[in-house]
C-alpha positions as CSV (number, residue, x, y, z in Angstrom):
1,X,35.0,-27.6,-8.9
2,X,34.5,-26.7,-12.4
3,X,37.7,-25.5,-14.1
4,X,36.4,-22.7,-16.3
5,X,36.8,-19.1,-15.8
6,X,34.5,-17.6,-13.3
7,X,32.9,-15.7,-15.5
8,X,32.0,-18.2,-17.8
9,X,30.8,-20.3,-14.9
10,X,28.8,-17.2,-13.7
11,X,27.2,-16.6,-17.5
12,X,26.2,-20.2,-17.9
13,X,24.4,-20.3,-14.5
14,X,22.2,-17.0,-15.4
15,X,20.7,-18.6,-18.8
16,X,18.2,-20.2,-16.4
17,X,17.8,-16.7,-14.6
18,X,16.8,-13.4,-15.6
19,X,17.3,-11.8,-19.3
20,X,20.7,-10.2,-19.3
21,X,20.8,-6.4,-18.8
22,X,24.0,-4.3,-19.3
23,X,23.0,-3.1,-15.9
24,X,22.5,-6.1,-14.2
25,X,24.8,-7.0,-11.1
26,X,26.2,-10.4,-11.7
27,X,28.1,-12.1,-9.0
28,X,30.1,-15.2,-8.0
29,X,30.6,-16.1,-4.6
30,X,32.6,-19.0,-3.4
31,X,31.8,-20.2,0.0
32,X,34.0,-20.6,3.1
33,X,33.4,-23.6,5.3
34,X,34.5,-24.9,9.1
35,X,35.7,-27.8,10.4
36,X,32.3,-29.1,10.2
37,X,31.3,-28.3,6.4
38,X,29.0,-25.4,7.7
39,X,29.0,-22.6,5.8
40,X,30.1,-19.6,7.6
41,X,31.0,-16.9,4.7
42,X,30.8,-16.4,1.5
43,X,33.5,-14.6,-0.7
44,X,33.3,-12.5,-3.9
45,X,35.3,-14.3,-6.4
46,X,34.2,-12.5,-9.3
47,X,31.7,-9.4,-9.8
48,X,30.7,-7.3,-12.8
49,X,31.3,-3.6,-13.4
50,X,27.8,-3.2,-13.1
51,X,27.8,-4.8,-9.3
52,X,30.4,-2.9,-8.1
53,X,28.8,0.6,-9.2
54,X,25.6,-0.7,-7.4
55,X,27.1,-1.7,-4.9
56,X,29.6,1.5,-4.5
57,X,32.3,-0.4,-3.0
58,X,35.0,-2.7,-4.2
59,X,33.5,-6.7,-3.9
60,X,36.3,-9.1,-5.3
61,X,37.6,-10.9,-2.3
62,X,35.3,-9.7,0.4
63,X,32.7,-11.7,2.2
64,X,29.3,-11.1,2.4
65,X,29.4,-11.1,6.1
66,X,31.9,-8.3,6.0
67,X,29.8,-6.3,3.7
68,X,26.2,-6.5,5.0
69,X,27.2,-8.3,8.3
70,X,24.4,-6.1,10.1
71,X,21.6,-7.5,7.7
72,X,22.4,-11.3,7.3
73,X,19.2,-12.3,5.2
74,X,21.1,-12.3,1.8
75,X,23.9,-14.8,3.3
76,X,21.2,-17.1,4.5
77,X,18.8,-16.8,0.8
78,X,22.5,-18.2,-0.1
79,X,23.3,-20.5,2.1
80,X,19.9,-22.0,1.7
81,X,20.5,-21.9,-2.4
82,X,23.5,-23.9,-1.6
83,X,22.4,-26.5,0.4
84,X,19.4,-27.2,-1.8
85,X,21.2,-26.6,-4.7
86,X,18.1,-24.8,-6.3
87,X,17.5,-21.7,-8.2
88,X,15.7,-18.8,-6.9
89,X,14.0,-16.3,-8.2
90,X,12.9,-13.6,-6.1
91,X,11.9,-9.6,-5.3
92,X,13.8,-7.7,-2.4
93,X,12.4,-4.4,-1.2
94,X,14.8,-2.3,1.1
95,X,13.3,-0.2,3.1
96,X,14.4,3.5,3.8
97,X,15.8,3.0,7.2
98,X,17.9,0.1,6.3
99,X,21.3,-0.1,7.1
100,X,23.0,0.6,4.0
101,X,21.9,4.1,3.0
102,X,22.4,3.4,-0.9
103,X,19.8,1.0,-1.1
104,X,17.1,3.0,0.9
105,X,13.9,2.6,-0.7
106,X,15.4,0.2,-3.9
107,X,13.5,-2.9,-5.2
108,X,15.8,-6.0,-6.8
109,X,14.4,-8.7,-8.7
110,X,17.2,-11.1,-7.9
111,X,17.9,-14.4,-9.1
112,X,20.6,-17.0,-7.5
113,X,21.6,-20.1,-8.5
114,X,24.3,-23.1,-6.8
115,X,27.5,-23.9,-8.8
116,X,29.3,-27.2,-8.3
117,X,27.8,-27.7,-4.6
118,X,30.5,-24.6,-3.3
119,X,29.5,-21.7,-5.2
120,X,26.2,-19.5,-5.9
121,X,25.7,-17.1,-8.5
122,X,23.7,-14.3,-8.1
123,X,22.2,-12.1,-10.8
124,X,20.4,-8.9,-9.7
125,X,18.3,-5.9,-11.5
126,X,16.8,-2.8,-9.8
127,X,13.5,-2.3,-10.9
128,X,12.6,0.6,-8.6
129,X,11.6,3.1,-11.0
130,X,9.0,0.4,-12.3
131,X,7.5,-0.6,-8.9
132,X,7.6,3.2,-8.3
133,X,5.1,3.8,-11.4
134,X,2.9,0.6,-10.9
135,X,2.1,1.8,-7.4
136,X,1.2,5.0,-9.0
137,X,-0.9,3.7,-11.7
138,X,-2.8,1.5,-8.9
139,X,-3.4,4.7,-6.6
140,X,-4.6,6.2,-9.7
141,X,-6.6,3.3,-10.5
142,X,-7.9,3.5,-6.3
143,X,-8.2,7.1,-5.8
144,X,-10.5,9.8,-6.4
145,X,-7.9,12.5,-8.3
146,X,-9.2,15.7,-7.0
147,X,-9.9,14.6,-3.4
148,X,-7.0,12.0,-3.3
149,X,-10.1,9.7,-1.2
150,X,-10.9,6.1,-2.4
151,X,-12.7,6.0,-5.9
152,X,-16.0,4.3,-5.5
153,X,-14.9,1.2,-7.3
154,X,-12.0,1.0,-4.3
155,X,-14.7,1.6,-1.6
156,X,-16.7,-1.1,-3.3
157,X,-14.3,-3.8,-2.8
158,X,-12.8,-2.9,0.5
159,X,-16.5,-3.0,1.7
160,X,-16.8,-6.4,0.2
161,X,-13.8,-7.7,2.1
162,X,-14.7,-6.2,5.3
163,X,-18.5,-7.4,5.2
164,X,-17.2,-11.3,4.3
165,X,-15.1,-11.1,7.3
166,X,-18.4,-10.4,9.7
167,X,-18.9,-14.4,8.7
168,X,-16.0,-15.4,10.5
169,X,-16.9,-13.3,13.9
170,X,-15.2,-10.0,12.9
171,X,-17.1,-6.7,14.8
172,X,-19.4,-5.2,13.2
173,X,-18.8,-2.4,10.3
174,X,-20.2,1.1,10.3
175,X,-20.9,2.5,6.9
176,X,-21.6,6.1,6.9
177,X,-22.8,8.4,3.9
178,X,-22.0,11.9,3.9
179,X,-23.7,15.1,1.7
180,X,-22.5,18.8,1.6
181,X,-25.1,21.3,2.2
182,X,-24.9,24.2,0.4
183,X,-22.6,22.9,-2.3
184,X,-24.8,23.8,-4.8
185,X,-24.7,27.2,-4.2
186,X,-21.4,27.4,-4.1
187,X,-21.2,26.1,-7.5
188,X,-23.9,28.7,-9.0
189,X,-22.7,31.5,-7.4
190,X,-19.2,30.8,-7.2
191,X,-18.4,28.6,-10.1
192,X,-17.0,24.9,-10.7
193,X,-13.1,25.9,-9.7
194,X,-14.6,27.1,-6.5
195,X,-16.7,24.0,-6.2
196,X,-13.6,21.8,-6.6
197,X,-11.5,23.5,-4.0
198,X,-14.5,22.8,-1.7
199,X,-14.7,19.4,-2.2
200,X,-11.1,19.3,-1.5
201,X,-11.2,20.9,1.9
202,X,-14.2,19.3,3.1
203,X,-12.4,16.1,2.3
204,X,-9.2,16.9,4.0
205,X,-11.3,17.8,6.9
206,X,-12.9,14.7,6.7
207,X,-9.8,12.3,6.4
208,X,-8.2,13.7,9.6
209,X,-11.6,12.8,11.6
210,X,-11.1,9.4,10.2
211,X,-8.8,6.3,12.7
212,X,-5.2,5.4,10.5
213,X,-7.7,2.3,9.4
214,X,-10.4,3.7,8.4
215,X,-11.3,4.0,4.5
216,X,-12.4,6.8,3.4
217,X,-14.1,7.6,-0.1
218,X,-15.9,9.9,-2.6
219,X,-18.2,8.2,-3.9
220,X,-20.0,10.4,-6.3
221,X,-20.2,14.5,-6.7
222,X,-20.3,15.9,-3.0
223,X,-21.0,12.3,-1.4
224,X,-18.3,10.4,0.6
225,X,-18.4,7.3,2.2
226,X,-17.0,5.9,5.5
227,X,-16.5,2.4,6.6
228,X,-15.3,1.7,9.8
229,X,-14.5,-1.6,11.5
230,X,-14.6,-2.3,15.0
231,X,-18.1,-0.2,15.5
232,X,-19.8,-2.0,18.5
233,X,-22.9,-0.6,18.6
234,X,-25.0,2.8,18.1
235,X,-23.6,4.9,20.6
236,X,-20.1,4.7,19.1
237,X,-21.5,5.1,15.3
238,X,-23.3,8.4,16.4
239,X,-19.6,9.2,18.1
240,X,-18.2,9.0,14.3
241,X,-21.2,10.8,12.8
242,X,-20.7,13.7,15.2
243,X,-16.5,13.7,14.3
244,X,-18.0,13.9,10.6
245,X,-20.4,16.5,10.9
246,X,-18.0,18.7,13.7
247,X,-15.1,18.4,11.6
248,X,-16.6,19.3,7.9
249,X,-19.7,21.7,8.8
250,X,-18.1,25.1,8.7
251,X,-16.6,28.6,7.1
252,X,-14.5,27.6,3.9
253,X,-12.1,30.5,2.5
254,X,-11.3,30.0,-0.8
255,X,-8.5,30.8,-2.7
256,X,-9.6,33.5,-4.9
257,X,-11.3,35.5,-2.0
258,X,-14.6,35.2,0.0
259,X,-15.8,32.7,2.1
260,X,-18.6,30.2,2.2
261,X,-20.5,28.2,4.7
262,X,-21.2,24.5,4.4
263,X,-22.7,22.1,6.4
264,X,-22.9,18.0,6.0
265,X,-25.6,15.7,6.5
266,X,-24.6,11.9,7.2
267,X,-26.6,9.1,7.7
268,X,-25.3,5.4,8.4
269,X,-26.0,2.1,9.0
270,X,-24.3,-0.7,11.4
271,X,-24.2,-4.2,10.0
272,X,-23.9,-6.8,12.7
273,X,-23.6,-9.8,10.7
274,X,-23.3,-11.0,7.0
275,X,-25.3,-8.7,4.8
276,X,-25.6,-8.2,1.1
277,X,-23.4,-5.1,0.4
278,X,-26.2,-3.1,-1.8
279,X,-28.6,-3.8,1.2
280,X,-26.4,-1.9,3.5
281,X,-25.6,1.0,1.1
282,X,-29.2,1.0,0.5
283,X,-29.8,1.6,4.4
284,X,-26.9,4.2,4.5
285,X,-28.4,6.3,1.6
286,X,-32.4,6.1,3.5
287,X,-30.6,7.0,6.5
288,X,-28.9,10.3,4.8
289,X,-32.3,10.9,2.7
290,X,-34.0,11.7,6.4
291,X,-31.1,13.0,8.0
292,X,-31.0,15.7,5.0
293,X,-34.8,16.3,5.2
294,X,-34.3,17.2,8.9
295,X,-31.2,19.2,7.7
296,X,-28.2,17.4,8.7
297,X,-29.8,15.4,11.3
298,X,-28.4,12.2,12.1
299,X,-30.9,9.3,11.6
300,X,-30.0,5.5,11.6
301,X,-31.6,2.3,9.9
302,X,-32.1,-0.5,12.1
303,X,-33.0,-4.1,9.9
304,X,-31.8,-7.8,10.4
305,X,-28.2,-7.9,10.1
306,X,-27.9,-4.2,10.1
307,X,-28.7,-1.7,12.6
């Protein structure tokens, strides 16, 4: 065993890990083995102040299983690091239902390193705020700010992925384009703020009518796009169309006073085999054009690879 003070051993070991920060937790743990040489516990031999602050409890002299017995993942990871003698960099995210309430929703960057065969050093940093900021930025990049629906870029990315799955035998995919009827009159009569409110209300109704795994996007202006997997035929497609129409069409009460009536036209195309995305969207757009000409009556487009 390394004769140096534990703190020196730990600090040297993390020279291979994360750049040190005053708020980083840093611990050195000693393996406890049974008669067969199996590691049965890892005891905190040395800890820094930040580690105990993060843990919210005294750690020195206490074992991992003693402290976190309901979640053996950390113990198993450190035991593997000891067995292999390798370093490990990873990220650990705790769900809100984790056993330790102090860890709910928190994410840590963690570095492990084996030391002289029977000890392991662990350095960890709370990166929860960074990951939340990144998730927020990603959400903003993929969603329409006004309605909260997916934006055009996200819709095309998702549709491209879904259509690629058709080559592997995935079930047919429905693409529906919906356009609000009477929306221009709202803008002209009540102003653009009222128009924005109607878009938000209509989007909320549309979203509520979708299944959990359907993609719902604002495709531009007052036009929305829906992508649904596993729609086997036209009858099933028309069920989706009718659900959209019944959810959205109706009266809308404005926060500034008064009500407006809004209708919706829906066109769709059904892909049963791989088809270029722009071709499928073109078919859905043609269907929408015919639906608007017929004052909202649904219409479908039948082509090779799309119905």
